[in-house]
C-alpha positions in Angstrom: -144.1 4.5 -18.6 -144.5 0.5 -19.6 -147.8 -0.3 -19.0 -149.3 -0.4 -22.8 -152.7 1.8 -23.1 -152.8 1.1 -26.8 -151.6 -2.5 -29.0 -152.2 -3.0 -32.5 -151.3 -6.2 -33.7 -151.2 -7.7 -37.3 -153.1 -5.1 -38.9 -153.7 -5.4 -42.6 -155.6 -2.6 -44.4 -156.1 -3.1 -48.4 -157.4 -0.7 -50.9 -158.4 -1.6 -54.6 -154.9 -3.3 -56.1 -152.8 -1.2 -53.2 -152.0 -3.3 -50.0 -151.3 0.4 -47.8 -150.8 -2.1 -44.5 -149.3 -5.3 -43.8 -149.2 -6.9 -40.8 -148.6 -3.6 -38.5 -148.1 -3.6 -35.1 -147.6 -1.0 -32.6 -147.4 -0.6 -29.1 -148.2 2.8 -27.1 -147.2 3.7 -23.4 -149.5 4.6 -20.8 -149.0 8.8 -20.4 -146.0 8.9 -23.4 -145.2 10.8 -26.6 -145.1 8.3 -29.2 -144.2 9.1 -32.9 -144.6 7.7 -35.9 -142.3 8.2 -39.1 -142.1 7.1 -42.6 -142.1 8.7 -46.2 -145.4 9.7 -47.9 -147.0 6.5 -48.6 -145.7 4.3 -45.6 -149.0 3.9 -44.2 -148.9 6.2 -41.2 -152.2 8.5 -41.7 -154.0 4.5 -42.7 -153.2 2.9 -39.7 -154.5 6.1 -37.7 -157.3 6.3 -39.2 -157.8 2.9 -38.6 -157.5 3.3 -34.9 -159.7 6.4 -35.0 -162.5 4.4 -36.8 -162.3 6.8 -39.9 -162.2 2.4 -41.4 -164.6 0.8 -39.4 -164.3 -2.7 -37.9 -164.6 -5.2 -40.8 -163.1 -3.6 -43.3 -159.3 -4.2 -42.6 -157.3 -7.2 -41.0 -156.0 -7.4 -37.3 -156.5 -6.8 -33.9 -156.6 -3.2 -31.5 -156.6 -3.0 -27.9 -156.8 0.2 -26.0 -156.7 0.3 -22.4 -157.4 -3.5 -22.2 -160.6 -3.6 -24.1 -160.9 -4.8 -27.9 -162.0 -2.0 -30.2 -164.4 -2.3 -32.8 -165.2 0.7 -33.6 -168.0 1.3 -36.3 -166.7 5.1 -36.9 -165.1 8.0 -35.2 -168.2 8.7 -32.6 -167.2 5.2 -31.4 -163.3 6.0 -31.1 -164.3 9.4 -29.5 -166.7 7.6 -27.1 -163.5 5.5 -25.7 -161.2 8.8 -25.7 -159.4 8.3 -28.5 -159.6 11.8 -30.6 -157.6 12.5 -34.0 -156.7 15.6 -35.1 -156.1 15.7 -38.8 -153.4 17.7 -40.9 -156.4 19.4 -42.7 -158.3 20.9 -39.8 -161.8 20.5 -39.5 -163.3 23.8 -38.0 -165.8 25.8 -39.4 -164.3 29.4 -39.9 -167.5 31.5 -39.6 -168.3 29.9 -36.2 -166.9 30.9 -32.9 -164.0 29.6 -31.1 -166.1 28.1 -28.9 -169.2 26.7 -31.0 -165.9 24.9 -32.6 -165.3 23.3 -29.4 -168.7 22.2 -28.5 -169.8 21.7 -32.1 -171.6 17.9 -32.4 -170.7 17.7 -28.4 -172.9 20.8 -27.4 -173.7 21.8 -23.9 -177.4 22.0 -24.1 -180.5 21.7 -21.6 -184.1 20.8 -23.4 -182.6 20.8 -26.7 -181.4 24.4 -26.2 -177.7 25.8 -26.2 -177.2 27.0 -23.1 -174.4 30.0 -24.2 -173.3 30.6 -20.6 -172.2 27.1 -20.0 -170.9 26.8 -23.5 -168.5 30.0 -23.2 -167.3 29.7 -19.6 -166.6 25.8 -20.4 -164.9 27.0 -23.8 -162.8 29.4 -21.6 -161.5 27.0 -19.5 -160.2 25.1 -22.2 -158.8 28.0 -23.9 -156.3 29.0 -21.1 -155.4 25.0 -20.5 -154.1 25.3 -24.3 -152.8 28.5 -24.2 -155.4 30.9 -25.9 -156.2 33.9 -24.5 -158.7 35.2 -27.0 -162.5 35.4 -26.0 -164.5 32.5 -26.6 -167.1 34.2 -29.3 -164.1 35.3 -31.7 -165.0 33.7 -35.2 -162.0 30.7 -35.7 -161.3 33.0 -39.2 -160.1 35.9 -37.7 -157.1 33.6 -35.5 -154.2 31.9 -37.6 -153.6 28.8 -38.4 -151.3 28.1 -35.1 -153.9 28.9 -32.8 -156.6 27.2 -35.0 -154.1 24.2 -34.0 -155.0 25.1 -30.3 -158.7 25.1 -30.7 -158.6 21.5 -32.5 -156.8 20.4 -29.2 -159.5 21.9 -26.6 -162.0 20.6 -28.9 -160.4 16.7 -28.2 -160.0 17.9 -24.3 -163.6 18.4 -24.1 -164.5 15.0 -25.3 -162.2 13.6 -22.3 -159.3 12.4 -24.6 -157.3 9.8 -23.2 -155.1 9.0 -26.6 -154.6 12.1 -28.7 -153.8 11.6 -32.7 -152.3 14.4 -34.2 -151.5 13.8 -37.7 -148.5 16.8 -39.3 -149.3 19.5 -36.6 -146.7 21.4 -37.3 -146.7 21.2 -41.1 -148.3 24.7 -42.0 -146.9 26.3 -38.4 -144.2 28.7 -38.3 -141.3 28.0 -35.4 -142.8 30.3 -32.7 -146.3 28.4 -32.5 -144.4 25.3 -33.2 -142.7 25.6 -30.6 -145.8 26.4 -28.4 -147.7 23.4 -29.8 -145.0 20.8 -28.3 -145.1 22.6 -25.2 -148.5 21.7 -24.6 -147.9 18.1 -25.6 -145.4 17.9 -23.1 -148.2 19.1 -20.3 -150.6 17.0 -21.7 -148.0 14.3 -20.7 -147.7 15.3 -17.5 -151.3 15.6 -17.1 -151.5 11.4 -18.1 -152.5 11.7 -21.4 -151.2 9.6 -24.2 -150.0 11.3 -27.5 -149.5 9.6 -30.6 -147.7 12.2 -33.5 -147.4 12.0 -37.2 -144.5 14.5 -38.2 -141.4 14.9 -41.1 -139.9 17.4 -38.7 -137.0 14.6 -37.5 -135.6 17.5 -35.2 -139.1 17.7 -33.3 -139.9 14.2 -33.0 -136.5 14.0 -31.4 -136.8 17.0 -28.7 -140.2 15.5 -27.9 -140.9 12.0 -28.3 -140.6 9.0 -25.9 -140.9 6.0 -28.8 -140.8 6.3 -32.0 -142.2 3.3 -34.8 -141.1 3.9 -38.1 -143.3 2.5 -40.8 -142.2 1.6 -44.7 -144.4 0.7 -47.4 -147.3 -0.4 -45.4 -144.7 -2.6 -42.7 -143.5 -1.9 -39.3 -139.6 -2.0 -39.3 -139.0 -0.8 -36.1 -139.7 0.9 -32.7 -136.9 2.7 -31.4 -136.7 4.0 -27.8 -135.9 7.6 -26.9 -136.0 8.1 -23.2 -132.0 6.6 -23.0 -131.0 9.2 -25.9 -128.7 8.4 -28.5 -131.1 8.2 -31.6 -130.0 10.0 -34.1 -131.7 11.3 -37.2 -129.6 9.6 -39.2 -130.9 6.5 -38.2 -134.3 7.1 -38.2 -133.7 7.9 -41.6 -132.2 5.1 -42.8 -135.4 3.2 -41.4 -137.8 4.9 -43.2 -135.9 5.0 -46.6 -134.5 1.4 -46.5 -130.8 3.1 -47.1 -128.0 4.9 -45.1 -127.9 8.2 -46.4 -123.9 9.4 -46.0 -125.4 12.4 -48.0 -129.0 14.6 -47.3 -128.4 16.5 -50.3 -127.1 14.4 -54.2 -123.8 15.9 -55.2 -123.3 19.0 -57.5 -120.5 20.4 -59.5 -122.5 24.0 -60.9 -121.6 25.5 -64.2 -123.0 29.0 -63.7 -123.1 31.8 -66.8 -124.3 34.8 -67.1 -126.2 37.1 -65.2 -130.0 36.6 -66.7 -132.1 38.4 -63.4 -131.1 41.6 -61.7 -133.6 43.1 -58.8 -132.7 46.9 -57.9 -134.1 48.8 -55.1 -137.6 47.1 -54.7 -139.6 48.1 -52.4 -143.4 46.8 -51.8 -145.5 48.2 -49.1 -148.2 45.8 -47.1 -151.7 46.1 -49.3 -153.5 46.0 -45.5 -151.0 49.0 -44.2 -149.8 51.2 -46.9 -147.6 53.3 -45.1 -145.7 49.7 -44.2 -143.0 48.7 -46.1 -142.2 45.0 -46.0 -140.0 45.0 -48.5 -136.9 47.9 -48.6 -134.4 48.5 -51.0 -133.9 44.9 -52.0 -131.7 43.6 -54.4 -130.4 40.3 -55.6 -129.0 39.1 -59.1 -129.6 35.3 -60.5 -127.2 33.6 -62.9 -127.6 31.0 -65.7 -127.0 27.5 -63.9 -127.0 28.9 -60.2 -129.6 27.7 -57.7 -129.4 31.0 -55.1 -131.0 31.0 -51.9 -133.1 33.5 -49.6 -133.3 32.8 -46.3 -134.9 35.0 -43.3 -136.4 34.5 -40.0 -140.3 34.4 -40.5 -141.4 38.0 -41.3 -139.0 38.9 -43.0 -140.4 39.3 -46.7 -138.9 36.4 -48.4 -142.2 35.6 -50.2 -143.6 39.4 -50.3 -140.6 39.9 -52.4 -141.2 36.4 -54.3 -144.6 37.4 -55.4 -144.1 41.5 -56.0 -141.6 40.3 -58.0 -143.5 37.6 -59.6 -146.3 40.0 -61.4 -147.1 41.7 -58.5 -148.8 39.4 -57.0 -148.0 40.7 -53.5 -147.8 44.4 -52.5 -148.8 47.9 -53.2 -147.3 51.0 -53.9 -144.0 48.9 -55.5 -141.5 50.6 -56.7 -137.8 49.4 -58.0 -136.2 47.8 -61.0 -135.6 44.4 -62.9 -133.1 43.6 -65.4 -133.2 40.6 -68.0 -129.8 39.9 -69.8 -129.1 43.6 -68.7 -131.9 45.1 -70.2 -134.9 46.8 -68.4 -137.8 44.9 -68.3 -141.5 46.1 -67.1 -143.4 42.7 -65.0 -146.6 44.5 -64.4 -149.0 41.4 -64.0 -148.4 37.3 -63.9 -149.0 36.9 -67.2 -146.0 39.6 -67.8 -144.0 37.6 -65.8 -144.4 34.1 -67.4 -144.1 36.1 -70.8 -140.6 37.1 -69.5 -139.5 33.5 -68.3 -140.1 34.1 -64.9 -141.7 31.3 -62.8 -143.0 30.8 -59.1 -144.0 27.8 -57.1 -145.8 28.9 -54.5 -145.2 27.9 -50.6 -148.8 27.0 -49.7 -149.4 24.3 -53.0 -152.4 23.0 -51.8 -154.0 26.4 -51.7 -152.3 28.5 -54.6 -150.3 26.1 -57.0 -152.8 23.1 -57.4 -156.3 22.6 -58.8 -156.6 19.6 -55.8 -159.9 18.4 -57.5 -158.3 18.2 -60.7 -156.3 15.7 -62.6 -152.4 15.6 -62.9 -153.0 16.7 -67.1 -155.2 19.6 -66.0 -152.4 20.9 -63.6 -149.8 20.3 -65.8 -151.5 22.2 -68.6 -152.2 25.3 -66.4 -149.8 27.5 -66.6 -148.8 26.9 -70.4 -152.6 26.9 -72.2 -151.1 29.0 -74.7 -148.8 26.4 -76.4 -151.2 23.8 -76.6 -154.2 26.0 -78.2 -155.2 27.0 -81.3 -157.8 29.1 -82.3 -159.2 29.1 -78.8 -158.8 25.2 -78.2 -156.4 23.3 -76.6 -155.2 20.0 -78.3 -156.4 17.2 -75.3 -154.4 14.7 -77.1 -150.8 16.9 -77.0 -151.8 18.0 -73.1 -152.1 14.6 -72.1 -149.2 13.8 -73.8 -147.0 16.6 -72.3 -148.2 15.7 -68.8 -147.5 11.8 -69.4 -144.2 13.1 -70.4 -143.5 14.8 -66.8 -144.9 12.5 -64.9 -142.1 10.0 -66.2 -139.2 12.6 -66.3 -140.2 13.6 -63.0 -141.2 10.0 -61.4 -144.6 11.3 -60.3 -146.0 8.3 -58.6 -149.4 7.9 -59.9 -151.4 5.4 -62.0 -151.9 7.9 -65.2 -152.0 11.4 -65.9 -155.9 11.2 -65.4 -155.0 10.4 -61.5 -157.0 13.3 -59.3 -154.1 15.6 -57.5 -155.7 15.9 -54.3 -155.3 12.1 -53.7 -151.4 11.9 -54.5 -148.6 12.1 -51.6 -147.5 15.6 -50.7 -143.8 14.8 -52.6 -145.7 13.9 -55.4 -147.7 17.0 -55.4 -144.9 18.7 -55.6 -143.3 17.4 -58.6 -146.8 18.5 -60.5 -146.4 21.9 -59.3 -142.8 22.2 -60.6 -144.4 20.2 -63.3 -146.5 22.8 -64.6 -144.2 26.0 -64.3 -141.6 23.9 -65.8 -144.1 23.6 -68.7 -143.8 26.8 -69.5 -140.4 27.2 -70.2 -138.7 29.5 -68.0 -135.5 30.9 -67.6 -136.4 31.9 -63.7 -137.8 29.6 -61.2 -138.7 30.8 -58.1 -139.1 28.3 -55.7 -141.4 29.1 -52.2 -140.6 26.1 -49.9 -139.7 23.6 -52.1 -140.0 20.5 -49.8 -142.0 22.0 -46.9 -144.4 19.3 -45.5 -142.8 16.2 -47.8 -140.5 13.3 -46.7 -136.9 13.2 -46.8 -137.2 10.3 -49.9 -139.0 13.1 -51.4 -137.1 16.0 -50.6 -133.9 14.0 -51.8 -135.9 13.7 -55.4 -137.0 17.6 -55.6 -133.3 18.2 -54.8 -132.0 16.3 -57.7 -134.6 18.1 -60.1 -133.8 21.4 -58.8 -130.2 20.5 -59.7 -131.2 19.3 -63.0 -133.0 22.7 -63.8 -129.4 24.6 -63.5 -128.2 22.2 -65.1 -130.2 22.9 -67.8 -129.3 26.8 -67.8 -132.3 27.6 -65.5 -131.5 30.3 -63.1 -133.5 28.9 -59.3 -134.3 31.1 -56.7 -134.8 28.9 -53.6 -136.2 30.5 -50.4 -136.4 28.3 -47.5 -136.9 28.1 -43.5 -134.3 25.6 -43.3 -131.3 26.7 -43.3 -129.7 23.0 -43.8 -131.6 22.6 -47.0 -130.3 26.4 -48.2 -126.7 25.9 -47.6 -127.0 21.9 -49.0 -128.7 22.8 -52.1 -127.1 26.5 -52.9 -124.4 28.3 -54.5 -124.6 31.8 -52.9 -127.6 33.1 -50.4 -128.5 36.2 -49.9 -130.2 37.2 -46.3 -133.1 38.8 -45.7 -134.1 40.8 -42.6 -136.9 43.3 -41.5 -137.6 43.4 -45.4 -133.8 44.4 -46.3 -131.2 42.3 -47.6 -128.4 41.9 -45.3 -125.8 39.5 -46.6 -124.6 37.6 -49.2 -122.5 34.8 -48.6 -120.8 31.8 -51.5 -121.9 28.4 -50.5 -117.9 27.9 -49.1 -118.2 30.3 -46.8 -121.6 29.8 -45.4 -122.3 28.5 -42.0 -125.8 28.1 -40.2 -124.5 30.7 -37.4 -123.2 33.4 -40.2 -126.4 33.2 -42.1 -128.5 33.4 -38.8 -126.2 36.3 -37.6 -127.5 38.1 -41.0 -130.9 37.2 -40.6 -131.2 38.8 -37.2 -129.2 42.2 -38.5 -131.5 44.9 -36.8 -134.0 42.4 -35.3 -135.1 43.7 -31.8 
């Protein structure tokens, strides 16, 4: 794999007031899996948009050569005709169309202006077998999960005779099983001679699958690492990404733990889709002032279901159990009740449930606490602006002003807006569901610092995370959940990944 299929030299891309890429160089060998790593805002996606024609020739400087031919793409159609296909993090599928229709959308199997449905479904079935999809080609995309939707996107790329496949954060929204299947598929494509470029924040996956890694920082190429010989560590990659050695992935913290704030007893929740099935069964946990408590569990263990049901019964039916705050039993039947009793819940899916992506920072920060800004039904916009500006500074939200649209911020900065929204409600208890999902290591460190600060202010914090090292690095105490039941409770000093996994698999088949 010494023959380069792609060379990008001196790529510079400027937006008004921002130089997103500056003299970037990239060389990708034929038939390899090449990873691009960097913090949010490093220029990874911008570089791939230059390559794929999203930013057309003439809108940037530099030279791109693909398979020996200079590239002057005027749009995505030109790059796809050359065999370069990009799959964005936000999947471009039509939910109401079938899998087959999505695969050939814009590339229809037609004769004399009419779609040949037999040929469409037959060829789609063949492509689906290649990517490991067993559904019928006529199945609606809305009826399959995100992991399978990723496979539909790859099948769609294969239908265009792809030679260079670009995947932007392909496993960000996938569970462990779907992620493993996708990585295996990429290995299979490599054996078929298809070159892949993958952008990901999951460094363990990158190390497991990549043949080469190019590191970007602040729009510049920092280094290219050859992974075929082994010996490259996550710390080495992180050092290149953030420009400093991270001796500690987690900021130091000395907890000041006080009285019990919240206690949940015998909490049981049934599935809305199957009311006879318990998704949480007899759960119990407690949170104390100034304490960061973790909740660990495998996919489907009931972590999010537990959190959402406690937060104003936002999930579940036939909910039973007791909630105590400062020793007194309280009733929480709505989200408004939860906020009134000092609870806050930052969802794991910030883009879908946590933020209004087409609104600005100011409106998102004030959304959950408008009552604090209202006078006789009117919002004091000057006060709203000042509150949001205060959070922009204290949370180090990287944006020109609080009037910046949230959808244009990086993942880490979006997460800071979510936290600001809930901190503004002045809660006693913060439930943070996957607080660092989809953000880079530098932004993660900032989020951990904010969590520590909240605990130091006397908040009780519950952190739900799929990353065991994160729970071990941040939490003072950790509960484990398996099949909806609390199976263990470990102090930080006693917890290891092995012990946590043992408790997380108790009762699992």
